[in-house]
All heavy atoms as a GROMACS GRO file, in nm:
protein
  579
    1MET      N    1   0.085  -0.120  -0.001
    1MET     CA    2   0.000   0.001   0.000
    1MET      C    3   0.086   0.125   0.002
    1MET      O    4   0.053   0.223  -0.067
    1MET     CB    5  -0.093  -0.004   0.124
    1MET     CG    6  -0.190   0.106   0.127
    1MET     SD    7  -0.318   0.100   0.002
    1MET     CE    8  -0.403  -0.045   0.053
    2LYS      N    9   0.198   0.123   0.076
    2LYS     CA   10   0.287   0.237   0.086
    2LYS      C   11   0.343   0.264  -0.057
    2LYS      O   12   0.352   0.379  -0.096
    2LYS     CB   13   0.397   0.202   0.182
    2LYS     CG   14   0.495   0.308   0.203
    2LYS     CD   15   0.599   0.270   0.308
    2LYS     CE   16   0.700   0.378   0.328
    2LYS     NZ   17   0.801   0.340   0.430
    3ASP      N   18   0.379   0.158  -0.130
    3ASP     CA   19   0.432   0.179  -0.262
    3ASP      C   20   0.327   0.233  -0.361
    3ASP      O   21   0.360   0.312  -0.445
    3ASP     CB   22   0.488   0.044  -0.319
    3ASP     CG   23   0.603  -0.006  -0.242
    3ASP    OD1   24   0.674   0.074  -0.182
    3ASP    OD2   25   0.622  -0.131  -0.238
    4LEU      N   26   0.202   0.193  -0.343
    4LEU     CA   27   0.095   0.244  -0.425
    4LEU      C   28   0.077   0.391  -0.408
    4LEU      O   29   0.068   0.468  -0.504
    4LEU     CB   30  -0.034   0.170  -0.386
    4LEU     CG   31  -0.162   0.223  -0.453
    4LEU    CD1   32  -0.158   0.198  -0.606
    4LEU    CD2   33  -0.286   0.162  -0.388
    5VAL      N   34   0.077   0.435  -0.277
    5VAL     CA   35   0.064   0.584  -0.255
    5VAL      C   36   0.180   0.661  -0.312
    5VAL      O   37   0.162   0.764  -0.374
    5VAL     CB   38   0.049   0.609  -0.100
    5VAL    CG1   39   0.049   0.755  -0.069
    5VAL    CG2   40  -0.074   0.541  -0.044
    6GLU      N   41   0.303   0.607  -0.288
    6GLU     CA   42   0.418   0.677  -0.344
    6GLU      C   43   0.416   0.685  -0.493
    6GLU      O   44   0.447   0.794  -0.550
    6GLU     CB   45   0.548   0.600  -0.302
    6GLU     CG   46   0.592   0.625  -0.158
    6GLU     CD   47   0.719   0.554  -0.123
    6GLU    OE1   48   0.777   0.487  -0.211
    6GLU    OE2   49   0.761   0.567  -0.008
    7THR      N   50   0.374   0.582  -0.563
    7THR     CA   51   0.369   0.582  -0.707
    7THR      C   52   0.271   0.684  -0.761
    7THR      O   53   0.300   0.762  -0.852
    7THR     CB   54   0.330   0.444  -0.760
    7THR    OG1   55   0.426   0.350  -0.711
    7THR    CG2   56   0.327   0.439  -0.909
    8ILE      N   57   0.151   0.691  -0.695
    8ILE     CA   58   0.053   0.788  -0.738
    8ILE      C   59   0.098   0.930  -0.719
    8ILE      O   60   0.087   1.014  -0.804
    8ILE     CB   61  -0.082   0.760  -0.669
    8ILE    CG1   62  -0.140   0.623  -0.713
    8ILE    CG2   63  -0.180   0.868  -0.697
    8ILE    CD1   64  -0.257   0.578  -0.628
    9VAL      N   65   0.150   0.959  -0.598
    9VAL     CA   66   0.185   1.095  -0.563
    9VAL      C   67   0.302   1.145  -0.640
    9VAL      O   68   0.308   1.256  -0.681
    9VAL     CB   69   0.204   1.104  -0.406
    9VAL    CG1   70   0.261   1.239  -0.370
    9VAL    CG2   71   0.076   1.075  -0.335
   10LYS      N   72   0.404   1.057  -0.659
   10LYS     CA   73   0.527   1.098  -0.731
   10LYS      C   74   0.492   1.139  -0.876
   10LYS      O   75   0.562   1.223  -0.933
   10LYS     CB   76   0.630   0.989  -0.731
   10LYS     CG   77   0.700   0.976  -0.600
   10LYS     CD   78   0.811   0.872  -0.605
   10LYS     CE   79   0.887   0.867  -0.470
   10LYS     NZ   80   0.996   0.773  -0.473
   11ALA      N   81   0.387   1.083  -0.935
   11ALA     CA   82   0.346   1.120  -1.068
   11ALA      C   83   0.276   1.258  -1.072
   11ALA      O   84   0.274   1.322  -1.177
   11ALA     CB   85   0.250   1.018  -1.128
   12LEU      N   86   0.230   1.307  -0.955
   12LEU     CA   87   0.157   1.432  -0.953
   12LEU      C   88   0.247   1.554  -0.915
   12LEU      O   89   0.214   1.665  -0.959
   12LEU     CB   90   0.049   1.426  -0.844
   12LEU     CG   91  -0.060   1.321  -0.862
   12LEU    CD1   92  -0.145   1.315  -0.740
   12LEU    CD2   93  -0.145   1.360  -0.987
   13VAL      N   94   0.355   1.532  -0.849
   13VAL     CA   95   0.429   1.645  -0.787
   13VAL      C   96   0.547   1.688  -0.871
   13VAL      O   97   0.593   1.617  -0.961
   13VAL     CB   98   0.477   1.611  -0.645
   13VAL    CG1   99   0.358   1.586  -0.555
   13VAL    CG2  100   0.568   1.492  -0.646
   14ASP      N  101   0.603   1.814  -0.843
   14ASP     CA  102   0.714   1.862  -0.909
   14ASP      C  103   0.849   1.815  -0.842
   14ASP      O  104   0.947   1.809  -0.908
   14ASP     CB  105   0.717   2.015  -0.904
   14ASP     CG  106   0.610   2.074  -0.991
   14ASP    OD1  107   0.575   2.010  -1.092
   14ASP    OD2  108   0.562   2.189  -0.959
   15TYR      N  109   0.842   1.778  -0.715
   15TYR     CA  110   0.958   1.728  -0.641
   15TYR      C  111   0.934   1.586  -0.591
   15TYR      O  112   0.909   1.565  -0.474
   15TYR     CB  113   0.988   1.820  -0.519
   15TYR     CG  114   1.013   1.963  -0.562
   15TYR    CD1  115   0.911   2.057  -0.555
   15TYR    CD2  116   1.139   2.006  -0.604
   15TYR    CE1  117   0.934   2.190  -0.592
   15TYR    CE2  118   1.160   2.136  -0.639
   15TYR     CZ  119   1.060   2.229  -0.632
   15TYR     OH  120   1.082   2.361  -0.671
   16PRO      N  121   0.944   1.487  -0.685
   16PRO     CA  122   0.916   1.350  -0.643
   16PRO      C  123   1.012   1.290  -0.542
   16PRO      O  124   0.984   1.196  -0.472
   16PRO     CB  125   0.915   1.272  -0.773
   16PRO     CG  126   0.994   1.356  -0.869
   16PRO     CD  127   0.974   1.496  -0.826
   17ASP      N  128   1.134   1.344  -0.539
   17ASP     CA  129   1.234   1.294  -0.446
   17ASP      C  130   1.200   1.326  -0.297
   17ASP      O  131   1.251   1.269  -0.207
   17ASP     CB  132   1.376   1.354  -0.476
   17ASP     CG  133   1.422   1.310  -0.612
   17ASP    OD1  134   1.377   1.203  -0.663
   17ASP    OD2  135   1.505   1.378  -0.674
   18GLU      N  136   1.113   1.421  -0.278
   18GLU     CA  137   1.081   1.464  -0.143
   18GLU      C  138   0.947   1.404  -0.095
   18GLU      O  139   0.900   1.441   0.014
   18GLU     CB  140   1.070   1.618  -0.138
   18GLU     CG  141   1.202   1.684  -0.162
   18GLU     CD  142   1.203   1.833  -0.131
   18GLU    OE1  143   1.121   1.876  -0.047
   18GLU    OE2  144   1.286   1.902  -0.194
   19VAL      N  145   0.897   1.305  -0.164
   19VAL     CA  146   0.775   1.238  -0.123
   19VAL      C  147   0.814   1.128  -0.025
   19VAL      O  148   0.898   1.043  -0.054
   19VAL     CB  149   0.702   1.172  -0.241
   19VAL    CG1  150   0.586   1.087  -0.195
   19VAL    CG2  151   0.653   1.280  -0.338
   20VAL      N  152   0.757   1.136   0.095
   20VAL     CA  153   0.785   1.039   0.202
   20VAL      C  154   0.649   0.992   0.258
   20VAL      O  155   0.564   1.074   0.290
   20VAL     CB  156   0.870   1.098   0.316
   20VAL    CG1  157   0.890   1.001   0.426
   20VAL    CG2  158   0.997   1.151   0.263
   21VAL      N  159   0.633   0.860   0.267
   21VAL     CA  160   0.512   0.802   0.322
   21VAL      C  161   0.546   0.723   0.443
   21VAL      O  162   0.630   0.628   0.440
   21VAL     CB  163   0.444   0.709   0.218
   21VAL    CG1  164   0.318   0.647   0.277
   21VAL    CG2  165   0.404   0.788   0.094
   22GLU      N  166   0.489   0.759   0.559
   22GLU     CA  167   0.510   0.682   0.686
   22GLU      C  168   0.387   0.593   0.709
   22GLU      O  169   0.273   0.633   0.685
   22GLU     CB  170   0.515   0.778   0.802
   22GLU     CG  171   0.638   0.869   0.804
   22GLU     CD  172   0.632   0.954   0.927
   22GLU    OE1  173   0.620   0.905   1.039
   22GLU    OE2  174   0.641   1.080   0.907
   23GLU      N  175   0.412   0.472   0.753
   23GLU     CA  176   0.307   0.373   0.779
   23GLU      C  177   0.294   0.356   0.931
   23GLU      O  178   0.390   0.318   0.996
   23GLU     CB  179   0.341   0.244   0.710
   23GLU     CG  180   0.234   0.138   0.719
   23GLU     CD  181   0.273   0.016   0.639
   23GLU    OE1  182   0.385   0.002   0.593
   23GLU    OE2  183   0.187  -0.067   0.627
   24LEU      N  184   0.179   0.385   0.986
   24LEU     CA  185   0.155   0.372   1.128
   24LEU      C  186   0.042   0.270   1.155
   24LEU      O  187  -0.077   0.306   1.150
   24LEU     CB  188   0.115   0.506   1.190
   24LEU     CG  189   0.216   0.623   1.163
   24LEU    CD1  190   0.155   0.754   1.206
   24LEU    CD2  191   0.341   0.593   1.234
   25PRO      N  192   0.076   0.143   1.180
   25PRO     CA  193  -0.026   0.043   1.200
   25PRO      C  194  -0.087   0.047   1.342
   25PRO      O  195  -0.015   0.075   1.439
   25PRO     CB  196   0.045  -0.090   1.175
   25PRO     CG  197   0.188  -0.057   1.205
   25PRO     CD  198   0.211   0.085   1.175
   26ARG      N  199  -0.213   0.025   1.349
   26ARG     CA  200  -0.289   0.008   1.477
   26ARG      C  201  -0.386  -0.106   1.458
   26ARG      O  202  -0.431  -0.129   1.347
   26ARG     CB  203  -0.364   0.135   1.514
   26ARG     CG  204  -0.281   0.244   1.569
   26ARG     CD  205  -0.370   0.358   1.617
   26ARG     NE  206  -0.328   0.476   1.547
   26ARG     CZ  207  -0.400   0.580   1.527
   26ARG    NH1  208  -0.528   0.577   1.555
   26ARG    NH2  209  -0.354   0.687   1.464
   27ASP      N  210  -0.422  -0.170   1.558
   27ASP     CA  211  -0.514  -0.286   1.560
   27ASP      C  212  -0.558  -0.329   1.419
   27ASP      O  213  -0.492  -0.410   1.354
   27ASP     CB  214  -0.638  -0.254   1.643
   27ASP     CG  215  -0.601  -0.227   1.791
   27ASP    OD1  216  -0.501  -0.287   1.837
   27ASP    OD2  217  -0.671  -0.143   1.853
   28ASN      N  218  -0.668  -0.286   1.372
   28ASN     CA  219  -0.722  -0.324   1.239
   28ASN      C  220  -0.724  -0.204   1.144
   28ASN      O  221  -0.810  -0.198   1.055
   28ASN     CB  222  -0.864  -0.386   1.256
   28ASN     CG  223  -0.902  -0.471   1.140
   28ASN    OD1  224  -0.816  -0.516   1.066
   28ASN    ND2  225  -1.033  -0.488   1.120
   29GLU      N  226  -0.633  -0.112   1.166
   29GLU     CA  227  -0.628   0.013   1.089
   29GLU      C  228  -0.485   0.055   1.064
   29GLU      O  229  -0.397   0.036   1.147
   29GLU     CB  230  -0.703   0.119   1.168
   29GLU     CG  231  -0.711   0.255   1.105
   29GLU     CD  232  -0.785   0.353   1.189
   29GLU    OE1  233  -0.904   0.329   1.221
   29GLU    OE2  234  -0.724   0.455   1.228
   30VAL      N  235  -0.461   0.106   0.946
   30VAL     CA  236  -0.329   0.155   0.914
   30VAL      C  237  -0.341   0.302   0.866
   30VAL      O  238  -0.423   0.330   0.779
   30VAL     CB  239  -0.259   0.073   0.802
   30VAL    CG1  240  -0.123   0.126   0.773
   30VAL    CG2  241  -0.252  -0.073   0.839
   31THR      N  242  -0.267   0.393   0.927
   31THR     CA  243  -0.265   0.531   0.886
   31THR      C  244  -0.137   0.558   0.808
   31THR      O  245  -0.030   0.526   0.854
   31THR     CB  246  -0.271   0.620   1.012
   31THR    OG1  247  -0.390   0.593   1.082
   31THR    CG2  248  -0.275   0.767   0.968
   32TYR      N  249  -0.151   0.623   0.692
   32TYR     CA  250  -0.034   0.658   0.612
   32TYR      C  251  -0.025   0.810   0.617
   32TYR      O  252  -0.120   0.880   0.587
   32TYR     CB  253  -0.056   0.614   0.465
   32TYR     CG  254  -0.055   0.462   0.453
   32TYR    CD1  255  -0.174   0.391   0.462
   32TYR    CD2  256   0.065   0.392   0.440
   32TYR    CE1  257  -0.173   0.250   0.452
   32TYR    CE2  258   0.064   0.254   0.432
   32TYR     CZ  259  -0.052   0.186   0.435
   32TYR     OH  260  -0.056   0.050   0.430
   33LYS      N  261   0.094   0.857   0.659
   33LYS     CA  262   0.120   1.000   0.665
   33LYS      C  263   0.203   1.038   0.546
   33LYS      O  264   0.311   0.986   0.525
   33LYS     CB  265   0.189   1.041   0.795
   33LYS     CG  266   0.103   1.030   0.916
   33LYS     CD  267   0.164   1.098   1.034
   33LYS     CE  268   0.062   1.092   1.149
   33LYS     NZ  269   0.101   1.182   1.257
   34LEU      N  270   0.156   1.129   0.462
   34LEU     CA  271   0.219   1.166   0.340
   34LEU      C  272   0.288   1.304   0.355
   34LEU      O  273   0.222   1.402   0.392
   34LEU     CB  274   0.119   1.174   0.225
   34LEU     CG  275   0.164   1.226   0.090
   34LEU    CD1  276   0.270   1.133   0.036
   34LEU    CD2  277   0.048   1.235  -0.003
   35HIS      N  278   0.419   1.305   0.335
   35HIS     CA  279   0.494   1.430   0.345
   35HIS      C  280   0.543   1.468   0.204
   35HIS      O  281   0.599   1.383   0.136
   35HIS     CB  282   0.617   1.412   0.436
   35HIS     CG  283   0.583   1.371   0.572
   35HIS    ND1  284   0.555   1.463   0.671
   35HIS    CD2  285   0.570   1.251   0.632
   35HIS    CE1  286   0.528   1.400   0.786
   35HIS    NE2  287   0.537   1.272   0.762
   36VAL      N  288   0.511   1.587   0.158
   36VAL     CA  289   0.555   1.632   0.028
   36VAL      C  290   0.617   1.775   0.044
   36VAL      O  291   0.607   1.835   0.148
   36VAL     CB  292   0.440   1.642  -0.075
   36VAL    CG1  293   0.384   1.502  -0.107
   36VAL    CG2  294   0.328   1.731  -0.029
   37HIS      N  295   0.685   1.822  -0.060
   37HIS     CA  296   0.742   1.958  -0.064
   37HIS      C  297   0.623   2.057  -0.042
   37HIS      O  298   0.514   2.033  -0.091
   37HIS     CB  299   0.810   1.980  -0.194
   37HIS     CG  300   0.891   2.105  -0.198
   37HIS    ND1  301   0.841   2.228  -0.239
   37HIS    CD2  302   1.021   2.134  -0.163
   37HIS    CE1  303   0.934   2.321  -0.232
   37HIS    NE2  304   1.044   2.266  -0.188
   38THR      N  305   0.651   2.166   0.024
   38THR     CA  306   0.544   2.263   0.056
   38THR      C  307   0.471   2.316  -0.069
   38THR      O  308   0.353   2.343  -0.067
   38THR     CB  309   0.602   2.384   0.135
   38THR    OG1  310   0.712   2.442   0.064
   38THR    CG2  311   0.645   2.338   0.275
   39SER      N  312   0.545   2.331  -0.177
   39SER     CA  313   0.480   2.386  -0.302
   39SER      C  314   0.398   2.277  -0.372
   39SER      O  315   0.316   2.306  -0.457
   39SER     CB  316   0.582   2.440  -0.398
   39SER     OG  317   0.672   2.334  -0.444
   40ASP      N  318   0.411   2.150  -0.331
   40ASP     CA  319   0.335   2.042  -0.395
   40ASP      C  320   0.210   2.002  -0.315
   40ASP      O  321   0.130   1.923  -0.366
   40ASP     CB  322   0.424   1.916  -0.410
   40ASP     CG  323   0.529   1.930  -0.517
   40ASP    OD1  324   0.504   2.005  -0.612
   40ASP    OD2  325   0.633   1.868  -0.505
   41THR      N  326   0.189   2.063  -0.202
   41THR     CA  327   0.076   2.024  -0.117
   41THR      C  328  -0.056   2.047  -0.194
   41THR      O  329  -0.146   1.969  -0.188
   41THR     CB  330   0.078   2.105   0.014
   41THR    OG1  331   0.206   2.085   0.079
   41THR    CG2  332  -0.033   2.060   0.105
   42GLY      N  333  -0.067   2.161  -0.259
   42GLY     CA  334  -0.186   2.193  -0.333
   42GLY      C  335  -0.215   2.095  -0.445
   42GLY      O  336  -0.333   2.068  -0.474
   43LYS      N  337  -0.112   2.048  -0.509
   43LYS     CA  338  -0.131   1.948  -0.619
   43LYS      C  339  -0.182   1.818  -0.567
   43LYS      O  340  -0.261   1.751  -0.632
   43LYS     CB  341  -0.002   1.928  -0.690
   43LYS     CG  342   0.045   2.050  -0.768
   43LYS     CD  343   0.170   2.024  -0.847
   43LYS     CE  344   0.210   2.151  -0.921
   43LYS     NZ  345   0.329   2.137  -0.996
   44VAL      N  346  -0.137   1.778  -0.449
   44VAL     CA  347  -0.178   1.656  -0.388
   44VAL      C  348  -0.324   1.660  -0.337
   44VAL      O  349  -0.402   1.572  -0.350
   44VAL     CB  350  -0.085   1.608  -0.281
   44VAL    CG1  351  -0.133   1.488  -0.208
   44VAL    CG2  352   0.055   1.581  -0.338
   45ILE      N  353  -0.362   1.776  -0.285
   45ILE     CA  354  -0.497   1.794  -0.232
   45ILE      C  355  -0.598   1.823  -0.345
   45ILE      O  356  -0.702   1.763  -0.350
   45ILE     CB  357  -0.498   1.904  -0.130
   45ILE    CG1  358  -0.414   1.873  -0.010
   45ILE    CG2  359  -0.641   1.940  -0.087
   45ILE    CD1  360  -0.393   1.986   0.091
   46GLY      N  361  -0.561   1.904  -0.441
   46GLY     CA  362  -0.645   1.936  -0.553
   46GLY      C  363  -0.756   2.030  -0.519
   46GLY      O  364  -0.773   2.069  -0.404
   47LYS      N  365  -0.828   2.074  -0.620
   47LYS     CA  366  -0.940   2.168  -0.596
   47LYS      C  367  -1.051   2.098  -0.518
   47LYS      O  368  -1.100   1.992  -0.555
   47LYS     CB  369  -0.999   2.218  -0.727
   47LYS     CG  370  -0.904   2.311  -0.800
   47LYS     CD  371  -0.972   2.368  -0.924
   47LYS     CE  372  -0.876   2.459  -0.992
   47LYS     NZ  373  -0.938   2.514  -1.118
   48ASN      N  374  -1.089   2.162  -0.408
   48ASN     CA  375  -1.192   2.109  -0.316
   48ASN      C  376  -1.156   1.968  -0.269
   48ASN      O  377  -1.248   1.891  -0.230
   48ASN     CB  378  -1.332   2.105  -0.387
   48ASN     CG  379  -1.379   2.242  -0.423
   48ASN    OD1  380  -1.357   2.335  -0.346
   48ASN    ND2  381  -1.441   2.255  -0.535
   49GLY      N  382  -1.028   1.933  -0.266
   49GLY     CA  383  -0.987   1.801  -0.211
   49GLY      C  384  -1.017   1.683  -0.304
   49GLY      O  385  -1.012   1.567  -0.257
   50LYS      N  386  -1.038   1.707  -0.428
   50LYS     CA  387  -1.080   1.596  -0.520
   50LYS      C  388  -0.964   1.499  -0.549
   50LYS      O  389  -0.988   1.379  -0.557
   50LYS     CB  390  -1.129   1.653  -0.649
   50LYS     CG  391  -1.268   1.718  -0.638
   50LYS     CD  392  -1.324   1.761  -0.772
   50LYS     CE  393  -1.459   1.824  -0.745
   50LYS     NZ  394  -1.522   1.862  -0.876
   51VAL      N  395  -0.844   1.548  -0.560
   51VAL     CA  396  -0.727   1.461  -0.585
   51VAL      C  397  -0.703   1.369  -0.462
   51VAL      O  398  -0.689   1.248  -0.472
   51VAL     CB  399  -0.602   1.536  -0.626
   51VAL    CG1  400  -0.484   1.443  -0.634
   51VAL    CG2  401  -0.626   1.611  -0.753
   52ALA      N  402  -0.708   1.430  -0.343
   52ALA     CA  403  -0.685   1.356  -0.220
   52ALA      C  404  -0.796   1.252  -0.201
   52ALA      O  405  -0.770   1.138  -0.159
   52ALA     CB  406  -0.679   1.452  -0.099
   53LYS      N  407  -0.916   1.285  -0.236
   53LYS     CA  408  -1.030   1.194  -0.225
   53LYS      C  409  -1.013   1.079  -0.318
   53LYS      O  410  -1.038   0.964  -0.287
   53LYS     CB  411  -1.159   1.267  -0.254
   53LYS     CG  412  -1.282   1.180  -0.234
   53LYS     CD  413  -1.409   1.258  -0.256
   53LYS     CE  414  -1.533   1.164  -0.240
   53LYS     NZ  415  -1.658   1.233  -0.268
   54SER      N  416  -0.961   1.104  -0.441
   54SER     CA  417  -0.937   0.999  -0.538
   54SER      C  418  -0.830   0.906  -0.489
   54SER      O  419  -0.843   0.783  -0.504
   54SER     CB  420  -0.897   1.060  -0.672
   54SER     OG  421  -1.001   1.138  -0.723
   55ILE      N  422  -0.724   0.959  -0.432
   55ILE     CA  423  -0.616   0.875  -0.378
   55ILE      C  424  -0.668   0.785  -0.268
   55ILE      O  425  -0.637   0.663  -0.260
   55ILE     CB  426  -0.499   0.958  -0.328
   55ILE    CG1  427  -0.432   1.033  -0.446
   55ILE    CG2  428  -0.396   0.872  -0.253
   55ILE    CD1  429  -0.330   1.138  -0.401
   56ARG      N  430  -0.748   0.843  -0.182
   56ARG     CA  431  -0.809   0.768  -0.069
   56ARG      C  432  -0.903   0.656  -0.123
   56ARG      O  433  -0.907   0.545  -0.068
   56ARG     CB  434  -0.886   0.859   0.022
   56ARG     CG  435  -0.790   0.944   0.107
   56ARG     CD  436  -0.870   1.031   0.205
   56ARG     NE  437  -0.780   1.113   0.281
   56ARG     CZ  438  -0.770   1.245   0.279
   56ARG    NH1  439  -0.849   1.310   0.197
   56ARG    NH2  440  -0.681   1.308   0.351
   57THR      N  441  -0.976   0.682  -0.229
   57THR     CA  442  -1.065   0.583  -0.288
   57THR      C  443  -0.988   0.466  -0.343
   57THR      O  444  -1.025   0.354  -0.322
   57THR     CB  445  -1.150   0.649  -0.400
   57THR    OG1  446  -1.224   0.755  -0.349
   57THR    CG2  447  -1.246   0.544  -0.467
   58VAL      N  448  -0.877   0.493  -0.413
   58VAL     CA  449  -0.792   0.384  -0.465
   58VAL      C  450  -0.732   0.304  -0.350
   58VAL      O  451  -0.727   0.182  -0.352
   58VAL     CB  452  -0.680   0.443  -0.553
   58VAL    CG1  453  -0.579   0.335  -0.592
   58VAL    CG2  454  -0.739   0.509  -0.678
   59MET      N  455  -0.689   0.372  -0.244
   59MET     CA  456  -0.636   0.301  -0.125
   59MET      C  457  -0.742   0.211  -0.063
   59MET      O  458  -0.710   0.096  -0.028
   59MET     CB  459  -0.584   0.406  -0.023
   59MET     CG  460  -0.462   0.476  -0.060
   59MET     SD  461  -0.418   0.600   0.063
   59MET     CE  462  -0.381   0.497   0.208
   60ASN      N  463  -0.859   0.260  -0.048
   60ASN     CA  464  -0.968   0.176   0.012
   60ASN      C  465  -0.999   0.058  -0.078
   60ASN      O  466  -1.029  -0.050  -0.026
   60ASN     CB  467  -1.092   0.261   0.039
   60ASN     CG  468  -1.075   0.355   0.157
   60ASN    OD1  469  -1.005   0.319   0.254
   60ASN    ND2  470  -1.129   0.474   0.149
   61ALA      N  471  -1.001   0.079  -0.205
   61ALA     CA  472  -1.026  -0.035  -0.296
   61ALA      C  473  -0.915  -0.140  -0.287
   61ALA      O  474  -0.948  -0.261  -0.286
   61ALA     CB  475  -1.036   0.016  -0.438
   62ALA      N  476  -0.794  -0.101  -0.272
   62ALA     CA  477  -0.683  -0.197  -0.255
   62ALA      C  478  -0.686  -0.263  -0.122
   62ALA      O  479  -0.639  -0.375  -0.105
   62ALA     CB  480  -0.548  -0.122  -0.276
   63ALA      N  481  -0.738  -0.196  -0.022
   63ALA     CA  482  -0.739  -0.251   0.116
   63ALA      C  483  -0.853  -0.351   0.138
   63ALA      O  484  -0.856  -0.418   0.241
   63ALA     CB  485  -0.746  -0.142   0.214
   64VAL      N  486  -0.949  -0.358   0.050
   64VAL     CA  487  -1.060  -0.452   0.064
   64VAL      C  488  -1.012  -0.592   0.079
   64VAL      O  489  -1.068  -0.666   0.159
   64VAL     CB  490  -1.165  -0.430  -0.050
   64VAL    CG1  491  -1.264  -0.542  -0.053
   64VAL    CG2  492  -1.226  -0.300  -0.043
   65GLN      N  493  -0.916  -0.631   0.002
   65GLN     CA  494  -0.865  -0.770   0.010
   65GLN      C  495  -0.815  -0.812   0.146
   65GLN      O  496  -0.833  -0.924   0.189
   65GLN     CB  497  -0.754  -0.791  -0.091
   65GLN     CG  498  -0.802  -0.780  -0.234
   65GLN     CD  499  -0.685  -0.793  -0.334
   65GLN    OE1  500  -0.570  -0.780  -0.295
   65GLN    NE2  501  -0.718  -0.821  -0.460
   66SER      N  502  -0.746  -0.716   0.214
   66SER     CA  503  -0.686  -0.749   0.343
   66SER      C  504  -0.781  -0.719   0.461
   66SER      O  505  -0.744  -0.738   0.576
   66SER     CB  506  -0.555  -0.671   0.363
   66SER     OG  507  -0.580  -0.536   0.361
   67SER      N  508  -0.897  -0.667   0.433
   67SER     CA  509  -1.000  -0.630   0.532
   67SER      C  510  -0.944  -0.543   0.643
   67SER      O  511  -0.982  -0.556   0.759
   67SER     CB  512  -1.064  -0.757   0.592
   67SER     OG  513  -0.976  -0.829   0.671
   68THR      N  514  -0.853  -0.452   0.608
   68THR     CA  515  -0.802  -0.354   0.704
   68THR      C  516  -0.857  -0.218   0.657
   68THR      O  517  -0.880  -0.193   0.544
   68THR     CB  518  -0.651  -0.350   0.710
   68THR    OG1  519  -0.600  -0.322   0.584
   68THR    CG2  520  -0.596  -0.479   0.765
   69ARG      N  521  -0.866  -0.129   0.756
   69ARG     CA  522  -0.910   0.005   0.727
   69ARG      C  523  -0.787   0.094   0.706
   69ARG      O  524  -0.689   0.084   0.786
   69ARG     CB  525  -0.993   0.061   0.844
   69ARG     CG  526  -1.056   0.193   0.816
   69ARG     CD  527  -1.163   0.222   0.919
   69ARG     NE  528  -1.224   0.349   0.878
   69ARG     CZ  529  -1.231   0.453   0.962
   69ARG    NH1  530  -1.183   0.450   1.083
   69ARG    NH2  531  -1.285   0.564   0.916
   70VAL      N  532  -0.788   0.178   0.603
   70VAL     CA  533  -0.675   0.264   0.576
   70VAL      C  534  -0.716   0.409   0.579
   70VAL      O  535  -0.826   0.442   0.548
   70VAL     CB  536  -0.605   0.228   0.441
   70VAL    CG1  537  -0.544   0.092   0.444
   70VAL    CG2  538  -0.703   0.242   0.326
   71GLN      N  539  -0.621   0.495   0.625
   71GLN     CA  540  -0.641   0.638   0.625
   71GLN      C  541  -0.520   0.703   0.564
   71GLN      O  542  -0.407   0.656   0.580
   71GLN     CB  543  -0.667   0.689   0.768
   71GLN     CG  544  -0.792   0.643   0.832
   71GLN     CD  545  -0.814   0.707   0.967
   71GLN    OE1  546  -0.719   0.758   1.028
   71GLN    NE2  547  -0.934   0.706   1.012
   72LEU      N  548  -0.543   0.818   0.501
   72LEU     CA  549  -0.430   0.894   0.447
   72LEU      C  550  -0.436   1.035   0.509
   72LEU      O  551  -0.535   1.103   0.500
   72LEU     CB  552  -0.442   0.909   0.292
   72LEU     CG  553  -0.341   0.995   0.226
   72LEU    CD1  554  -0.201   0.931   0.237
   72LEU    CD2  555  -0.374   1.013   0.078
   73GLU      N  556  -0.324   1.075   0.568
   73GLU     CA  557  -0.308   1.209   0.622
   73GLU      C  558  -0.204   1.281   0.540
   73GLU      O  559  -0.092   1.229   0.526
   73GLU     CB  560  -0.268   1.205   0.768
   73GLU     CG  561  -0.373   1.152   0.862
   73GLU     CD  562  -0.326   1.154   1.007
   73GLU    OE1  563  -0.218   1.214   1.034
   73GLU    OE2  564  -0.399   1.093   1.089
   74ILE      N  565  -0.232   1.397   0.490
   74ILE     CA  566  -0.139   1.478   0.413
   74ILE      C  567  -0.079   1.581   0.511
   74ILE      O  568  -0.152   1.668   0.562
   74ILE     CB  569  -0.203   1.544   0.294
   74ILE    CG1  570  -0.265   1.437   0.204
   74ILE    CG2  571  -0.105   1.629   0.218
   74ILE    CD1  572  -0.356   1.486   0.094
   75VAL      N  573   0.050   1.570   0.535
   75VAL     CA  574   0.113   1.654   0.632
   75VAL      C  575   0.189   1.763   0.559
   75VAL      O  576   0.259   1.745   0.462
   75VAL     CB  577   0.213   1.577   0.720
   75VAL    CG1  578   0.280   1.661   0.823
   75VAL    CG2  579   0.140   1.457   0.785
   0.00000   0.00000   0.00000
């Protein structure tokens, strides 16, 4: 899942080398914290949060197989 998020986000940003994804597992839930360059934050969030919502949708679809809940936090 971490690789999936990195692949999607690196294609969107101007500074792909500064994309860092932290994985924080808890019981039946995994939180992914996404760190990007400050000028790329808007590109990852998108207008009205549409890009971020799309990334979360893809993550949730991929997580269905493992029956874990995933969250994405953009830091």
